[in-house]
N, C-alpha and C positions, 0 to 999 in steps of 0.2 A: 503493499499500499504505500502511497504518496506520502512522505514524512510531513510536508507542509499541510496536506488536507487533514491528517491525522492531528497534527498540532491544532489546528483550527476547531476540530471536533472537541478536542480536550478542553480547549479554553472556553469555548461556547458552552459546554455542559456544565463546567465548574463555575462559571460566571452568572449562571441562572439564578435569579432572585428567589430566595426560598420562601414559601408560604409563611404567613404568621399564625399564631394562635393554633398551632397543631395539636391534635388530640394525643395524650400519652398513652402509647399501647401497652396493654398488659404484658407483652412479651418483651419490652424494653429491659425490664429488671433482670431478666433471664440472660438475655444476650449480654448485657453489661457484666453480669456475674462471670462470663467466660473471657472478658478481654484479656486477663492476665495469663491464661494458659495457651498452650502450643497449638491447639486444635484449629484447623480451619473450620469456620462457622458457615454453614449453609442455611439459608431462610428460603424454604419453598412455599409456594402457594399460588392461587389462581391469580390472573392478569388483574391489575388495578385494586388489589386488595389493601394496598399501603406498604408494600415491601421496599420500593424506592425511598418513601418518605421515611420509613423507619431508618434505613441506612443514613438519610440526611440528618435525622436526629442524632444517630451515634457519631457521625462524622462531626457534627457540631461541637461534641464533647471531646472526642478522641481524634484529632486531625490525622489525615493521610489522603492517599492518591484515590481517585475516583474516576470510573468510566462506565457508561452504561452502552453495552453492545447491541441493545434493541434499537438501533439508529440506523436508516437507510443508507447513511453515508459510511457505515463500517461494513457494507456488504461484502466488500472485496478483501476483508481483514483475514489474514491467514497466520498460521503458527509462528512463522518467521518474524512476523510484525511485532510480536510480543517484545522482543528485544529492542525495537525502536520505540515502542510505547514506554519502556521501562526507562530508557535514555531520555525520552521527552519529559516524562514526570519529574526526573532529577533536575533537567534544565530549568524546568518551568517553576518548580516549587521546592527545590533542594532535596536533601535526603530524608526520607520518613520510613517508619517501620510498619505501616499499617496499609493495606490495600482493600479498596472497596471496589466489587464488580456487580454490576445488574446483568442479568440474563447472558452471563458468560458462555453458557451451554451452546449459544449460537455458532461458537467458533470450533471447527474441528480440532480435537487433540489439545484443547484448552487445558485438560488436567494435567498435562506434562509440565506447562509453564507454573500453574498453581503448586505442583509438586516440588519444583525448584525453589519457588519463594517458601515453601514450608522448610525445606532443607536448610535455607539460609537463615531460618528462625524469624522470618517475617509473619505478620499476623494478617489474615486473609479473610474477609467476610465476602459471601457470594449469595446472591438471590437468583431464584430460577422459577418459571412457571410450568416445568414438565418434570414430574418426579421420576419418570423412568429414565429419561436420558441422564439426569443428574446421578441416579443411584448407580446406573450401569458404569458411567465414566469414572466415577469416584471410586467404585469397587475394584478398578483395575489399577489404578496408580495411587490412591490414597487410603487404602484399607487400613482402619484403625487410627487414622489421622484426622478424622474430620467428626463434627457433630451437626445433626440435621434437625433443625426446628421447622414446624409447619405453621404458616401465618393463614389466618382468615380474615373475611370482612369483618367490621366491628361486631364485637360481642354487644349484649345490652348494656352492660357497664359502661363501655367506650361510648356507645350511642348516648347515653346519659351525660357523659363528659362533654360530648359534641354540642349537646342541648344546654350546657352550662348548669347542669343539675348536681348540686353537691350532695353526694351520697354518704351516709353514716350508718351506723348500727340501728339507729331508731329510726330511720326513714321509712321502713316498711309498715311501721305501727302508728306513726302520726297522721292523724286524718288528712291534713293539708298536703303533706309530702306524699302519703300514699296516693292521692287523688292525681297529683302531678305524675308519679311514677307510671300509674295506669294509663293516663293520657298519651305519655311518651310511648309506652309500651305498644299501644294501639296503632301508632305510626311506625315503629319499628317492625311489628308483626306483618305489616303490609308491604313497607318499603325495603326492608333488608338492611343490610350494613356496608354496602360499597361506599366509600367516603365520598368520592367525588359525585356520584348520582345524589347522595343526600343533600348536597349544596342547593341543588336547583330542581330535582326531580323531573328531570328532562328524560322521556322514555327513548328518546334518540341515543342518548348515552349508553342505555342498555342494549339497544340494537346493535351499536357499533362495538361494544364490548364483546357481545355473543359472536358477531362476525368475525373478529379478530381471532377468537379462541377457535371457532371452527377452521377457519382459512389458515391461519399461521400456526397454530399450535397442533393442528390435526391433518387436514388435507395436504398442506405443503410438507410438514415434517414426516408424514407417514406415506407421503406419495399415494393418496387415495384418490381414484379417478371419479368414483360416483359421489358427487356432492349431494345430489337429491336424496339418496337412500340414507345418507348420514344424517341430514336434517330431519327427515321423515322419522328416524329412530330416535333423536332427541325429542322431537314433538310428542312421539308416542310416550317415552319414558316420562317426560315432564307431567304429561296427563294422567299418568299413572303413578304418581308419587304416593309413597307409602303402601302401595299395593304389590303383590307378588308378580313377578315377571317370569316368563318361560322363553329361553332362547329360541327353542323350537317353534313357539307360536309367533314370536316375532318375526322369525324368518318367513314363515308362511303369510304373514300379513304384508311383509314389505317385498315378498317376492325375491328374497336374496338366495344365493347358492347354497350356503350351509350355516349350521349354528355356530360354526367356529367363526365364520365371518362377523356374526353378531357378537359373539364374545370378544373378539379382537377390537370391535368398534367401542365396546364398553370400556375395555382395557385403555383405549386412546382417551376416551371422556373421563375415566378416573385419573389418568396420568396428567391431565390438563386441569383437574380439580373441579371440573364442572358437575359431574354426576358421580354418585357413589352406590355401590352395591352392597347389600347387607345379607349375609348368609343366613339360612335356618339353622339354629343350634342342633347338634348331634354329637354325641361322644365319639362317633366314628367320623374321621376327617375324610373318608372315602364318600360316606353317604352325603356329607355337607356338600361336596362338590356337585352332586347331581340334583340335589333340591333346588327349587324356584328361589330366586333372590329378592329382595325388595329394594326399591330404587328411591334416592333422594337426591336433592339438589343443594349445591352450596350455599344457596341464599334465597330467602323468600321473596326479595324484590324481582330477582331475575326469573324465579319460577313463576310468580304472577305474570310477568311480562311474557314469558315464552309459552305458557300453557293455558291459564284461565284468568286472563287479565278482565274479562267481563263478568265472569261469574266465579270469583273466588271461593274455592272450598276451605273453609276456616278449620275442618277437621284436620285436612292435609297439611295445612300450613303450620298448625300447632305441632303435628308429628315431626314435621320437617325441621322446624326449629329446635326441637328437642334432640333430634339426631345430630344436627350440626354442632350443638353445645356439647354433646358427648364426645363427638370428634374432636371438637377444640380441647377437651379434657383428656384427650389422648385414651378414651375407654375403648376396650375390646368388645364391639358390641354385636350382638345377633339377634334374631326374632325367635319366638317360640310358637310352635304349633303343633296340637295334637287334637283332643277332643275340642278344645276351645284355643284361642290365641291370645298372646301377650307380645305387645308391640317390641319392647327392648329387654334383652337379658344381658347382663354386664358380666363379663368374666375377667378375673384378676388371678393370674397365674392358672392353676389347675381347677379353681373353683368358681362357680357362679356367686356373686356377692350382691347383686341387686336385681330386681325385676321392676320394670316400669310400664305403665299402661297409660296411653294417651287418648283423652277424651275432651273435646271442646267444652261440652256441657254434659254433666250427668243429669238425666232425665228419668221419668218413671219407665219411659220403654226401654232405656238401654242401661239402666244402672246395674241390673242382675248379670247382664251379658258381660259388661266391662269388669265387674268385680270378679266374677267366676273365671273368666279367663286369666286374671292377675293371681288369684288365689290357687289356680290349678298350678300355674308355674311356681308360685311359692312352695306348694307341695312337693312338686318335682324336684326341687332344688333345695329342699329343708331349710327354708328362709322364714323367720318369724314375722318380717315386715315386708310390705310391698307399698309402691308409690303410685298413685294416680295423678297425673298432671292435666289440669283444666285451664280454660281461660282465666276463671276469677273464682271458683268455688274452692272452699276449704273446710275440712272436717277431718275428725278420725273416727275410724271404725273398728270396733273390737270385734274380733272373730273368736271362734272356739280354738281351744288348745293354745290359749295365751297368744294368738296371733293379732296382727294389726295391720290395717290399711291406712295410709296417710293420703289424704286428698289436699292437693296444693295447687295454687295458682301457678303457672308455668313462668310467669314474670318473676314472682318470687323465688323460685327454684333456680333461674337464670342468675340471679344476684347472690346466691350463696356462694361462698369459697369453698374450694376442694382443699383437701389436706395437701396436695400437691402445690396448690396457689400459695397456701400459707408458708410452706416450706421454701418456696422460692422468693417470698417477702423477706423472710429471716435471713436467708443467704445473701439477698442484694443488700440489706442494711448492715451486715456484719463486715467489717473491713477484713478480707483474707490476705493472708501472706500469698506470695506467689507460688511457693511450693504446696500450699494447702489447695489453691486453685487447681493447680496441676493435678493433685491427687483427686480432687472431684472430677475434674475432666475425665481422667482415666476410668473411673467408676462409671460415670455417665457413659462412656464410649463402649462399656461392656455390656450394656443393657437398659440402663435406666434411661437413656436418651429416648427410647421408644415412648416411654410415659411422659417425656417432657414435650412432645409435639403440641403445638398449640393451634 
């Protein structure tokens, strides 16, 4: 690549004025706690969820070099150009120890350059919007040398921060605060959490976002010739959020050659973080593979735009928002189905530790069905407590054999801190020595990192 052109891109990107009044992301303290260790930090997530803004916030506190490779002027950038890039960084900004790269996976063999920086004891932060490409390339040259964190659109806590609502422990119990929380939740429930969309609520933004994901992250990246079939599959999936889907049935509906093609398409959609599949729980992994899956979307606002913008299905949206929060909390999630059904069962290690039923409103008509589905799962997994998430109902139901069902508004559940979040806050507030941070990093890299995805 031409040296002068690359220099212009560097200067242009680094001189752009930063936005003011940015929302503090919950993941920030986690990322900051890793600043002193040796690991390459990977932040993955769907396009426009705030990864670049997060890097900007980190850069403001910990100065370093920055380049966003998702720029059409860098389309001819090749691996040999990394040497020129490093020279230009030093020429323009002097020597620094930290490198920040957006969407670096667009460059073939980028991981070799990052490995060299790692070997030179430089700190590297990377963002990417394709989980598969990042994992595959990192696994080749950076095994055991990186930590991967997953980022999502705004959580409800972050949405309240955007709306300048000060949240404390008493907020959910004070009448005035509670009313404001519920009003904000009604907006979040429908509009989702994409930061830029929430500024103006222009549906053209969601349209452009969706087109970019389909074209740039899937069609071009995986060389798929059949755009029409892919979009039809997305439309079918979105309109069946929270329902079981069968690859064979979709194959017949769309007229595609094989169920393997359908599976591949869903893999691509999951890798781009647009859709997620949840398996039916079974102690046999082999059986799990063949059962139908349930499908969910990354964001309620995007799901509403793509699937049911004119007649939103509140029950589906409530279940979808629950799944995304479970995903944000890095829960290993399944659904349960036998004589009755339970929406979510949560696995921790080898045990099922929680069962959750979602119901927009418990009524005389559905109350017995929803409770029976939950209690069947509780009995199956020998649990004393079960949880029903509703839009705004709250009660406790005592059952036989000292069992209990908690009915809770989903907005209140979204604001609860997980044990993991509490640990992260303690970690970020403590002043760690570098060797302590390195030790934590090594432990995280051995497996805890899976539970730290956000």
